N, C-alpha and C positions, 0 to 999 in steps of 0.2 A: 485603527481597526475600522473596517467597513461593516456596517450592519444593514440589513434590509428592513424596510418599513413593512408591517404586515397588518392586515385588516383584522379588527376585533369588533364585531358588531357594526355600529355606525362610526366607530373611531378607529385609530390606528395605534400600533405599538411597535416599539423597538425592543429587542431582546438584549438584556444587559448580561454580558458574559460572567460566569461564576468568579473568575479571577478579579473582576472589577468590584463585584458585590463584596467579596471577602476583603479587598484592599480598602474599600471605602467604609466598611462596617454596616452596609445596607443589607436588608433582609427582605424577603417577600413580605409585603404588607407595610413596609416602612413608608412614611410620608415624605414626599420630596416636592420641590418646586420646579415647574418646567416653564421656561420663559424664552421668548424670541427676542434676541438683541439685533434689531434691524440695522443699527449703525455697523455692526460687525458681520451681519448675515449669518449669525449662528443661533442654533437652538441650544439652550443650556439647561442642564439638570443641576439644580443647587441642592445640596444637602442641608438638612435643618441645622440651624446654629445651636450649639450647645450652650445652654444658659449656665453661667458660673454663679454659684451662690457665694455671697460674701457677707461676712460679719463686720465689716469695716464700716464705721460711721463716718461719712465724709465731713459733715458739719454737725457737730454734736448740738449746737443751739437750735438749728433748724429741725433736727430730729426730736429734740425735746418739745418744741412747740407743736410739731405735727402729732406727736404722741399724746400730748395734753389734749389737743383738739379732738383727737379720735376717742379718747377716753370720755370727754365731756359730752360729745354729741353722737356717740355710738347708737343709741336708741333711734335718734332722728335719722342717721344714715341708713339704718336698717329698714325703717318705714319708707324712706325714699327709694330704696332698692327693690321693694316689692312691686310686682306688676299691678296695674290698675284692674279693678274688677270688670 
C-alpha cells in the first residue's frame, strides 16, 4: 500500500489506514517506535512489546538471597533512591 508523506508543523506524517490500525491493535495515541534500518533502506514502525508477567521463579536460591537482601536493606535503598537536595 502506497501512502503519501504529509507535512505536520515542522515534521512529517504518514496516515495509517484504519484496517491496519484494527489489525495491529493500535489506536490514536498509542506509543510506537519508528526506526530507519539503513542496511535494508526501510523505515520501520515497531509495536510496543507486550510484557508477560510470570510467577515462575527460575532459580529459587537466587530469589531467596535477593529477597533477603531487599528486606534487610530496604531503608537504605529508599534513601539512595531519593534525589539530592
